[in-house]
N, CA, C and O atoms as CSV, one atom per row, in Angstrom:
chain,resi,resn,atom,element,x,y,z
A,1,UNK,N,N,-30.965,-7.341,54.116
A,1,UNK,CA,C,-29.625,-7.614,53.720
A,1,UNK,C,C,-28.920,-6.281,53.477
A,1,UNK,O,O,-29.428,-5.426,52.752
A,2,UNK,N,N,-27.795,-6.116,54.064
A,2,UNK,CA,C,-27.041,-4.881,53.920
A,2,UNK,C,C,-26.023,-5.043,52.806
A,2,UNK,O,O,-25.366,-6.076,52.671
A,3,UNK,N,N,-25.918,-4.015,52.034
A,3,UNK,CA,C,-24.919,-4.053,50.965
A,3,UNK,C,C,-23.746,-3.209,51.374
A,3,UNK,O,O,-23.892,-2.201,52.064
A,4,UNK,N,N,-22.628,-3.615,50.958
A,4,UNK,CA,C,-21.411,-2.910,51.297
A,4,UNK,C,C,-20.842,-2.305,50.023
A,4,UNK,O,O,-20.595,-3.013,49.046
A,5,UNK,N,N,-20.640,-1.024,50.039
A,5,UNK,CA,C,-20.033,-0.409,48.864
A,5,UNK,C,C,-18.647,0.067,49.232
A,5,UNK,O,O,-18.450,0.733,50.248
A,6,UNK,N,N,-17.718,-0.274,48.417
A,6,UNK,CA,C,-16.343,0.095,48.660
A,6,UNK,C,C,-15.921,1.064,47.576
A,6,UNK,O,O,-16.069,0.784,46.387
A,7,UNK,N,N,-15.410,2.168,47.980
A,7,UNK,CA,C,-14.921,3.132,46.999
A,7,UNK,C,C,-13.581,2.638,46.487
A,7,UNK,O,O,-12.643,2.432,47.256
A,8,UNK,N,N,-13.507,2.456,45.209
A,8,UNK,CA,C,-12.261,1.970,44.624
A,8,UNK,C,C,-11.459,3.150,44.133
A,8,UNK,O,O,-11.974,4.060,43.483
A,9,UNK,N,N,-10.216,3.110,44.453
A,9,UNK,CA,C,-9.336,4.170,43.960
A,9,UNK,C,C,-8.937,3.834,42.527
A,9,UNK,O,O,-8.613,2.691,42.205
A,10,UNK,N,N,-8.967,4.824,41.705
A,10,UNK,CA,C,-8.539,4.605,40.329
A,10,UNK,C,C,-7.140,5.155,40.155
A,10,UNK,O,O,-6.795,6.220,40.667
A,11,UNK,N,N,-6.369,4.420,39.438
A,11,UNK,CA,C,-5.009,4.870,39.185
A,11,UNK,C,C,-5.024,5.799,37.977
A,11,UNK,O,O,-5.823,5.626,37.056
A,12,UNK,N,N,-4.143,6.775,37.991
A,12,UNK,CA,C,-4.102,7.684,36.846
A,12,UNK,C,C,-3.740,6.917,35.567
A,12,UNK,O,O,-2.931,5.989,35.580
A,13,UNK,N,N,-4.352,7.328,34.497
A,13,UNK,CA,C,-4.089,6.694,33.213
A,13,UNK,C,C,-2.768,7.223,32.676
A,13,UNK,O,O,-2.577,8.426,32.495
A,14,UNK,N,N,-1.893,6.311,32.436
A,14,UNK,CA,C,-0.594,6.683,31.881
A,14,UNK,C,C,-0.606,6.272,30.421
A,14,UNK,O,O,-0.823,5.107,30.089
A,15,UNK,N,N,-0.373,7.234,29.567
A,15,UNK,CA,C,-0.406,6.887,28.146
A,15,UNK,C,C,0.825,6.071,27.797
A,15,UNK,O,O,1.931,6.335,28.268
A,16,UNK,N,N,0.600,5.078,26.963
A,16,UNK,CA,C,1.688,4.217,26.527
A,16,UNK,C,C,2.477,4.891,25.422
A,16,UNK,O,O,2.279,6.069,25.126
A,17,UNK,N,N,3.360,4.139,24.828
A,17,UNK,CA,C,4.150,4.714,23.742
A,17,UNK,C,C,3.231,5.138,22.600
A,17,UNK,O,O,2.270,4.444,22.269
A,18,UNK,N,N,3.532,6.248,22.024
A,18,UNK,CA,C,2.691,6.726,20.938
A,18,UNK,C,C,3.017,5.948,19.673
A,18,UNK,O,O,4.156,5.545,19.436
A,19,UNK,N,N,1.997,5.755,18.886
A,19,UNK,CA,C,2.207,5.047,17.629
A,19,UNK,C,C,2.784,6.022,16.609
A,19,UNK,O,O,2.413,7.195,16.586
A,20,UNK,N,N,3.683,5.540,15.777
A,20,UNK,CA,C,4.267,6.428,14.780
A,20,UNK,C,C,3.204,6.855,13.772
A,20,UNK,O,O,2.236,6.128,13.549
A,21,UNK,N,N,3.371,8.002,13.176
A,21,UNK,CA,C,2.382,8.445,12.205
A,21,UNK,C,C,2.351,7.501,10.995
A,21,UNK,O,O,3.345,6.853,10.668
A,22,UNK,N,N,1.209,7.444,10.354
A,22,UNK,CA,C,1.054,6.583,9.185
A,22,UNK,C,C,2.002,7.034,8.075
A,22,UNK,O,O,2.336,8.213,7.957
A,23,UNK,N,N,2.415,6.079,7.283
A,23,UNK,CA,C,3.329,6.377,6.189
A,23,UNK,C,C,2.622,7.232,5.147
A,23,UNK,O,O,1.495,6.934,4.752
A,24,UNK,N,N,3.283,8.288,4.707
A,24,UNK,CA,C,2.731,9.177,3.677
A,24,UNK,C,C,3.256,8.725,2.319
A,24,UNK,O,O,4.449,8.838,2.037
A,25,UNK,N,N,2.366,8.220,1.488
A,25,UNK,CA,C,2.724,7.725,0.167
A,25,UNK,C,C,2.976,8.915,-0.754
A,25,UNK,O,O,2.181,9.855,-0.777
A,26,UNK,N,N,4.063,8.886,-1.507
A,26,UNK,CA,C,4.423,10.002,-2.375
A,26,UNK,C,C,4.303,9.599,-3.839
A,26,UNK,O,O,4.154,8.421,-4.162
A,27,UNK,N,N,4.370,10.593,-4.718
A,27,UNK,CA,C,4.381,10.311,-6.149
A,27,UNK,C,C,5.603,9.483,-6.520
A,27,UNK,O,O,5.533,8.628,-7.404
A,28,UNK,N,N,6.711,9.732,-5.852
A,28,UNK,CA,C,7.930,8.956,-6.109
A,28,UNK,C,C,7.716,7.496,-5.738
A,28,UNK,O,O,8.183,6.604,-6.447
A,29,UNK,N,N,7.017,7.241,-4.638
A,29,UNK,CA,C,6.702,5.861,-4.261
A,29,UNK,C,C,5.839,5.200,-5.324
A,29,UNK,O,O,6.035,4.029,-5.648
A,30,UNK,N,N,4.890,5.942,-5.861
A,30,UNK,CA,C,4.029,5.414,-6.911
A,30,UNK,C,C,4.845,5.077,-8.146
A,30,UNK,O,O,4.658,4.022,-8.752
A,31,UNK,N,N,5.752,5.975,-8.520
A,31,UNK,CA,C,6.603,5.732,-9.679
A,31,UNK,C,C,7.446,4.478,-9.461
A,31,UNK,O,O,7.570,3.645,-10.358
A,32,UNK,N,N,8.025,4.345,-8.267
A,32,UNK,CA,C,8.842,3.177,-7.945
A,32,UNK,C,C,8.002,1.897,-7.978
A,32,UNK,O,O,8.466,0.856,-8.443
A,33,UNK,N,N,6.768,1.982,-7.483
A,33,UNK,CA,C,5.882,0.819,-7.499
A,33,UNK,C,C,5.589,0.387,-8.931
A,33,UNK,O,O,5.652,-0.802,-9.245
A,34,UNK,N,N,5.271,1.343,-9.799
A,34,UNK,CA,C,4.972,1.015,-11.196
A,34,UNK,C,C,6.181,0.360,-11.863
A,34,UNK,O,O,6.047,-0.652,-12.551
A,35,UNK,N,N,7.344,0.934,-11.657
A,35,UNK,CA,C,8.565,0.359,-12.229
A,35,UNK,C,C,8.837,-1.036,-11.673
A,35,UNK,O,O,9.111,-1.975,-12.421
A,36,UNK,N,N,8.758,-1.157,-10.357
A,36,UNK,CA,C,9.037,-2.432,-9.717
A,36,UNK,C,C,8.050,-3.494,-10.173
A,36,UNK,O,O,8.429,-4.633,-10.445
A,37,UNK,N,N,6.780,-3.111,-10.253
A,37,UNK,CA,C,5.729,-4.063,-10.639
A,37,UNK,C,C,5.955,-4.562,-12.062
A,37,UNK,O,O,5.752,-5.743,-12.346
A,38,UNK,N,N,6.373,-3.670,-12.954
A,38,UNK,CA,C,6.592,-4.092,-14.338
A,38,UNK,C,C,7.842,-4.962,-14.460
A,38,UNK,O,O,7.879,-5.877,-15.282
A,39,UNK,N,N,8.857,-4.686,-13.654
A,39,UNK,CA,C,10.098,-5.479,-13.704
A,39,UNK,C,C,9.980,-6.827,-13.002
A,39,UNK,O,O,10.763,-7.738,-13.270
A,40,UNK,N,N,9.018,-6.956,-12.119
A,40,UNK,CA,C,8.869,-8.187,-11.339
A,40,UNK,C,C,7.544,-8.884,-11.611
A,40,UNK,O,O,6.962,-9.497,-10.716
A,41,UNK,N,N,7.077,-8.789,-12.831
A,41,UNK,CA,C,5.781,-9.377,-13.167
A,41,UNK,C,C,5.757,-10.894,-12.961
A,41,UNK,O,O,4.689,-11.477,-12.776
A,42,UNK,N,N,6.933,-11.535,-12.994
A,42,UNK,CA,C,6.995,-12.982,-12.793
A,42,UNK,C,C,6.566,-13.386,-11.381
A,42,UNK,O,O,6.214,-14.543,-11.155
A,43,UNK,N,N,6.591,-12.451,-10.432
A,43,UNK,CA,C,6.164,-12.762,-9.065
A,43,UNK,C,C,4.646,-12.844,-8.945
A,43,UNK,O,O,4.124,-13.410,-7.984
A,44,UNK,N,N,3.945,-12.281,-9.915
A,44,UNK,CA,C,2.487,-12.207,-9.871
A,44,UNK,C,C,1.914,-13.316,-10.747
A,44,UNK,O,O,1.466,-13.082,-11.869
A,45,UNK,N,N,1.941,-14.531,-10.197
A,45,UNK,CA,C,1.572,-15.715,-10.960
A,45,UNK,C,C,0.072,-15.954,-11.018
A,45,UNK,O,O,-0.389,-16.762,-11.824
A,46,UNK,N,N,-0.682,-15.286,-10.200
A,46,UNK,CA,C,-2.115,-15.538,-10.134
A,46,UNK,C,C,-2.463,-16.600,-9.100
A,46,UNK,O,O,-3.638,-16.843,-8.823
A,47,UNK,N,N,-1.449,-17.226,-8.536
A,47,UNK,CA,C,-1.698,-18.216,-7.495
A,47,UNK,C,C,-2.117,-17.513,-6.204
A,47,UNK,O,O,-1.871,-16.322,-6.019
A,48,UNK,N,N,-2.729,-18.246,-5.353
A,48,UNK,CA,C,-3.231,-17.715,-4.088
A,48,UNK,C,C,-2.095,-17.086,-3.286
A,48,UNK,O,O,-1.055,-17.712,-3.078
A,49,UNK,N,N,-2.294,-15.860,-2.842
A,49,UNK,CA,C,-1.364,-15.077,-2.018
A,49,UNK,C,C,-0.065,-14.682,-2.724
A,49,UNK,O,O,0.814,-14.093,-2.095
A,50,UNK,N,N,0.073,-14.988,-3.989
A,50,UNK,CA,C,1.311,-14.642,-4.696
A,50,UNK,C,C,1.504,-13.131,-4.739
A,50,UNK,O,O,2.610,-12.641,-4.510
A,51,UNK,N,N,0.448,-12.398,-5.027
A,51,UNK,CA,C,0.606,-10.946,-5.119
A,51,UNK,C,C,0.874,-10.325,-3.756
A,51,UNK,O,O,1.666,-9.388,-3.652
A,52,UNK,N,N,0.235,-10.824,-2.719
A,52,UNK,CA,C,0.481,-10.297,-1.379
A,52,UNK,C,C,1.934,-10.545,-0.977
A,52,UNK,O,O,2.585,-9.671,-0.405
A,53,UNK,N,N,2.432,-11.733,-1.280
A,53,UNK,CA,C,3.833,-12.039,-0.983
A,53,UNK,C,C,4.769,-11.133,-1.781
A,53,UNK,O,O,5.774,-10.652,-1.258
A,54,UNK,N,N,4.432,-10.906,-3.039
A,54,UNK,CA,C,5.271,-10.056,-3.884
A,54,UNK,C,C,5.282,-8.619,-3.369
A,54,UNK,O,O,6.337,-7.986,-3.331
A,55,UNK,N,N,4.132,-8.103,-2.978
A,55,UNK,CA,C,4.089,-6.736,-2.454
A,55,UNK,C,C,4.863,-6.627,-1.131
A,55,UNK,O,O,5.414,-5.572,-0.816
A,56,UNK,N,N,4.900,-7.718,-0.364
A,56,UNK,CA,C,5.720,-7.726,0.852
A,56,UNK,C,C,7.195,-7.561,0.501
A,56,UNK,O,O,7.942,-6.901,1.224
A,57,UNK,N,N,7.607,-8.160,-0.603
A,57,UNK,CA,C,8.994,-8.017,-1.066
A,57,UNK,C,C,9.274,-6.558,-1.411
A,57,UNK,O,O,10.319,-6.022,-1.040
A,58,UNK,N,N,8.348,-5.913,-2.117
A,58,UNK,CA,C,8.510,-4.503,-2.475
A,58,UNK,C,C,8.666,-3.645,-1.221
A,58,UNK,O,O,9.569,-2.812,-1.145
A,59,UNK,N,N,7.794,-3.848,-0.247
A,59,UNK,CA,C,7.844,-3.060,0.983
A,59,UNK,C,C,9.158,-3.274,1.724
A,59,UNK,O,O,9.725,-2.331,2.276
A,60,UNK,N,N,9.639,-4.507,1.737
A,60,UNK,CA,C,10.908,-4.804,2.416
A,60,UNK,C,C,12.080,-4.160,1.676
A,60,UNK,O,O,12.973,-3.588,2.302
A,61,UNK,N,N,12.078,-4.253,0.348
A,61,UNK,CA,C,13.161,-3.660,-0.443
A,61,UNK,C,C,13.227,-2.146,-0.262
A,61,UNK,O,O,14.315,-1.574,-0.185
A,62,UNK,N,N,12.084,-1.508,-0.193
A,62,UNK,CA,C,12.024,-0.053,-0.048
A,62,UNK,C,C,12.143,0.389,1.404
A,62,UNK,O,O,12.331,1.574,1.677
A,63,UNK,N,N,12.037,-0.556,2.338
A,63,UNK,CA,C,12.137,-0.207,3.756
A,63,UNK,C,C,10.941,0.583,4.257
A,63,UNK,O,O,11.073,1.410,5.160
A,64,UNK,N,N,9.785,0.335,3.682
A,64,UNK,CA,C,8.569,1.058,4.061
A,64,UNK,C,C,7.923,0.346,5.244
A,64,UNK,O,O,7.577,-0.833,5.165
A,65,UNK,N,N,7.768,1.071,6.325
A,65,UNK,CA,C,7.153,0.532,7.542
A,65,UNK,C,C,5.760,1.121,7.693
A,65,UNK,O,O,5.516,2.252,7.274
A,66,UNK,N,N,4.863,0.377,8.277
A,66,UNK,CA,C,3.525,0.875,8.551
A,66,UNK,C,C,2.543,0.708,7.403
A,66,UNK,O,O,1.432,1.235,7.464
A,67,UNK,N,N,2.931,-0.016,6.354
A,67,UNK,CA,C,2.032,-0.294,5.238
A,67,UNK,C,C,1.992,-1.805,5.069
A,67,UNK,O,O,3.033,-2.459,4.994
A,68,UNK,N,N,0.801,-2.347,5.011
A,68,UNK,CA,C,0.660,-3.787,4.837
A,68,UNK,C,C,0.617,-4.135,3.357
A,68,UNK,O,O,0.231,-3.315,2.524
A,69,UNK,N,N,1.014,-5.353,3.044
A,69,UNK,CA,C,1.023,-5.813,1.658
A,69,UNK,C,C,-0.389,-5.775,1.062
A,69,UNK,O,O,-0.556,-5.473,-0.119
A,70,UNK,N,N,-1.397,-6.081,1.873
A,70,UNK,CA,C,-2.777,-6.042,1.369
A,70,UNK,C,C,-3.174,-4.626,0.964
A,70,UNK,O,O,-3.888,-4.430,-0.019
A,71,UNK,N,N,-2.708,-3.646,1.725
A,71,UNK,CA,C,-3.012,-2.251,1.386
A,71,UNK,C,C,-2.305,-1.848,0.102
A,71,UNK,O,O,-2.858,-1.100,-0.705
A,72,UNK,N,N,-1.095,-2.334,-0.088
A,72,UNK,CA,C,-0.360,-2.032,-1.311
A,72,UNK,C,C,-1.024,-2.693,-2.516
A,72,UNK,O,O,-1.085,-2.111,-3.599
A,73,UNK,N,N,-1.511,-3.894,-2.321
A,73,UNK,CA,C,-2.245,-4.582,-3.388
A,73,UNK,C,C,-3.474,-3.758,-3.784
A,73,UNK,O,O,-3.765,-3.595,-4.969
A,74,UNK,N,N,-4.181,-3.249,-2.798
A,74,UNK,CA,C,-5.364,-2.424,-3.070
A,74,UNK,C,C,-4.964,-1.131,-3.774
A,74,UNK,O,O,-5.684,-0.668,-4.659
A,75,UNK,N,N,-3.837,-0.542,-3.400
A,75,UNK,CA,C,-3.347,0.667,-4.056
A,75,UNK,C,C,-3.104,0.381,-5.530
A,75,UNK,O,O,-3.466,1.188,-6.385
A,76,UNK,N,N,-2.491,-0.770,-5.837
A,76,UNK,CA,C,-2.232,-1.136,-7.225
A,76,UNK,C,C,-3.549,-1.322,-7.990
A,76,UNK,O,O,-3.695,-0.841,-9.113
A,77,UNK,N,N,-4.490,-2.014,-7.379
A,77,UNK,CA,C,-5.786,-2.224,-8.018
A,77,UNK,C,C,-6.472,-0.889,-8.305
A,77,UNK,O,O,-7.112,-0.728,-9.344
A,78,UNK,N,N,-6.342,0.060,-7.390
A,78,UNK,CA,C,-6.930,1.380,-7.600
A,78,UNK,C,C,-6.237,2.113,-8.744
A,78,UNK,O,O,-6.897,2.815,-9.511
A,79,UNK,N,N,-4.925,1.965,-8.871
A,79,UNK,CA,C,-4.209,2.571,-9.999
A,79,UNK,C,C,-4.714,2.011,-11.319
A,79,UNK,O,O,-4.989,2.754,-12.261
A,80,UNK,N,N,-4.833,0.686,-11.373
A,80,UNK,CA,C,-5.319,0.040,-12.590
A,80,UNK,C,C,-6.728,0.518,-12.907
A,80,UNK,O,O,-7.036,0.836,-14.055
A,81,UNK,N,N,-7.583,0.568,-11.895
A,81,UNK,CA,C,-8.963,1.007,-12.103
A,81,UNK,C,C,-9.012,2.459,-12.579
A,81,UNK,O,O,-9.827,2.803,-13.435
A,82,UNK,N,N,-8.157,3.297,-12.039
A,82,UNK,CA,C,-8.141,4.710,-12.437
A,82,UNK,C,C,-7.848,4.849,-13.917
A,82,UNK,O,O,-8.482,5.646,-14.608
A,83,UNK,N,N,-6.891,4.077,-14.405
A,83,UNK,CA,C,-6.540,4.185,-15.809
A,83,UNK,C,C,-7.533,3.488,-16.712
A,83,UNK,O,O,-7.668,3.872,-17.874
A,84,UNK,N,N,-8.228,2.485,-16.229
A,84,UNK,CA,C,-9.290,1.862,-17.015
A,84,UNK,C,C,-10.451,2.833,-17.168
A,84,UNK,O,O,-11.027,2.945,-18.250
A,85,UNK,N,N,-10.803,3.536,-16.091
A,85,UNK,CA,C,-11.905,4.496,-16.133
A,85,UNK,C,C,-11.569,5.651,-17.058
A,85,UNK,O,O,-12.442,6.158,-17.762
A,86,UNK,N,N,-10.309,6.071,-17.063
A,86,UNK,CA,C,-9.932,7.211,-17.890
A,86,UNK,C,C,-9.824,6.849,-19.363
A,86,UNK,O,O,-9.575,7.724,-20.191
A,87,UNK,N,N,-10.006,5.580,-19.708
A,87,UNK,CA,C,-10.013,5.171,-21.101
A,87,UNK,C,C,-8.637,4.867,-21.664
A,87,UNK,O,O,-8.495,4.669,-22.871
A,88,UNK,N,N,-7.627,4.828,-20.819
A,88,UNK,CA,C,-6.288,4.501,-21.290
A,88,UNK,C,C,-6.140,2.992,-21.262
A,88,UNK,O,O,-6.463,2.349,-20.263
A,89,UNK,N,N,-5.655,2.429,-22.353
A,89,UNK,CA,C,-5.444,0.988,-22.393
A,89,UNK,C,C,-4.356,0.614,-21.404
A,89,UNK,O,O,-3.308,1.255,-21.329
A,90,UNK,N,N,-4.630,-0.444,-20.642
A,90,UNK,CA,C,-3.630,-0.872,-19.661
A,90,UNK,C,C,-3.366,-2.348,-19.808
A,90,UNK,O,O,-4.261,-3.125,-20.140
A,91,UNK,N,N,-2.181,-2.712,-19.570
A,91,UNK,CA,C,-1.784,-4.098,-19.440
A,91,UNK,C,C,-1.498,-4.271,-17.963
A,91,UNK,O,O,-0.611,-3.606,-17.429
A,92,UNK,N,N,-2.223,-5.145,-17.293
A,92,UNK,CA,C,-2.156,-5.214,-15.839
A,92,UNK,C,C,-0.729,-5.420,-15.344
A,92,UNK,O,O,-0.359,-4.846,-14.320
A,93,UNK,N,N,0.070,-6.201,-16.016
A,93,UNK,CA,C,1.436,-6.424,-15.542
A,93,UNK,C,C,2.354,-5.280,-15.910
A,93,UNK,O,O,3.147,-4.841,-15.078
A,94,UNK,N,N,2.270,-4.785,-17.130
A,94,UNK,CA,C,3.230,-3.798,-17.576
A,94,UNK,C,C,2.766,-2.370,-17.484
A,94,UNK,O,O,3.587,-1.460,-17.369
A,95,UNK,N,N,1.469,-2.150,-17.531
A,95,UNK,CA,C,0.928,-0.795,-17.506
A,95,UNK,C,C,1.612,0.064,-18.565
A,95,UNK,O,O,1.840,1.255,-18.357
A,96,UNK,N,N,1.937,-0.553,-19.708
A,96,UNK,CA,C,2.774,0.110,-20.697
A,96,UNK,C,C,2.084,1.232,-21.463
A,96,UNK,O,O,2.757,1.992,-22.161
A,97,UNK,N,N,0.790,1.359,-21.359
A,97,UNK,CA,C,0.114,2.396,-22.127
A,97,UNK,C,C,-0.341,3.586,-21.285
A,97,UNK,O,O,-0.974,4.500,-21.813
A,98,UNK,N,N,-0.033,3.595,-19.986
A,98,UNK,CA,C,-0.447,4.726,-19.158
A,98,UNK,C,C,0.294,5.973,-19.603
A,98,UNK,O,O,1.494,5.925,-19.870
A,99,UNK,N,N,-0.400,7.059,-19.681
A,99,UNK,CA,C,0.208,8.300,-20.172
A,99,UNK,C,C,0.740,9.188,-19.062
A,99,UNK,O,O,1.821,9.760,-19.202
A,100,UNK,N,N,0.013,9.318,-17.967
A,100,UNK,CA,C,0.476,10.233,-16.931
A,100,UNK,C,C,-0.047,9.819,-15.563
A,100,UNK,O,O,-0.988,9.034,-15.442
A,101,UNK,N,N,0.578,10.358,-14.566
A,101,UNK,CA,C,0.158,10.150,-13.185
A,101,UNK,C,C,0.454,11.441,-12.430
A,101,UNK,O,O,1.611,11.851,-12.335
A,102,UNK,N,N,-0.554,12.066,-11.907
A,102,UNK,CA,C,-0.426,13.308,-11.131
A,102,UNK,C,C,0.373,14.372,-11.870
A,102,UNK,O,O,1.210,15.051,-11.276
A,103,UNK,N,N,0.114,14.517,-13.160
A,103,UNK,CA,C,0.777,15.560,-13.932
A,103,UNK,C,C,2.174,15.215,-14.364
A,103,UNK,O,O,2.829,16.039,-15.003
A,104,UNK,N,N,2.664,14.030,-14.044
A,104,UNK,CA,C,4.002,13.624,-14.472
A,104,UNK,C,C,3.886,12.416,-15.377
A,104,UNK,O,O,2.782,11.928,-15.620
A,105,UNK,N,N,4.972,11.943,-15.864
A,105,UNK,CA,C,4.938,10.802,-16.779
A,105,UNK,C,C,5.608,9.579,-16.154
A,105,UNK,O,O,6.608,9.078,-16.667
A,106,UNK,N,N,5.054,9.112,-15.055
A,106,UNK,CA,C,5.607,7.929,-14.396
A,106,UNK,C,C,5.531,6.709,-15.295
A,106,UNK,O,O,6.442,5.881,-15.304
A,107,UNK,N,N,4.463,6.597,-16.039
A,107,UNK,CA,C,4.283,5.396,-16.857
A,107,UNK,C,C,5.333,5.319,-17.950
A,107,UNK,O,O,5.692,4.217,-18.365
A,108,UNK,N,N,5.826,6.418,-18.420
A,108,UNK,CA,C,6.861,6.377,-19.458
A,108,UNK,C,C,8.135,5.731,-18.951
A,108,UNK,O,O,8.928,5.220,-19.742
A,109,UNK,N,N,8.341,5.747,-17.657
A,109,UNK,CA,C,9.559,5.193,-17.079
A,109,UNK,C,C,9.622,3.670,-17.201
A,109,UNK,O,O,10.705,3.092,-17.107
A,110,UNK,N,N,8.482,3.013,-17.409
A,110,UNK,CA,C,8.510,1.554,-17.472
A,110,UNK,C,C,8.712,1.041,-18.885
A,110,UNK,O,O,8.796,-0.170,-19.091
A,111,UNK,N,N,8.789,1.911,-19.839
A,111,UNK,CA,C,8.988,1.451,-21.224
A,111,UNK,C,C,10.399,1.066,-21.478
A,111,UNK,O,O,10.738,0.657,-22.589
């Protein structure tokens, strides 16, 4: 049995549109998140997906593209964990006892 091999021409790879760079989170964004979270605590009812929906509202209000609500939820959880580890008393909704963030006093802004 004879086999036939055909040389296939390959087309040059054309790169598609480049993806925009990931959003760079700033200290100002963190401060705004803390303030927003404390002012909108009523959105965080504990019901299923309530926090994800609420964080979507924050992202839409701030016009932040390229960040998912789940990632923002995780960012908030990490903030809470950071202050629990450091021994600062925290109230999950208000974060009213946090003393500092990155050398500034973001937490004082929510009082």
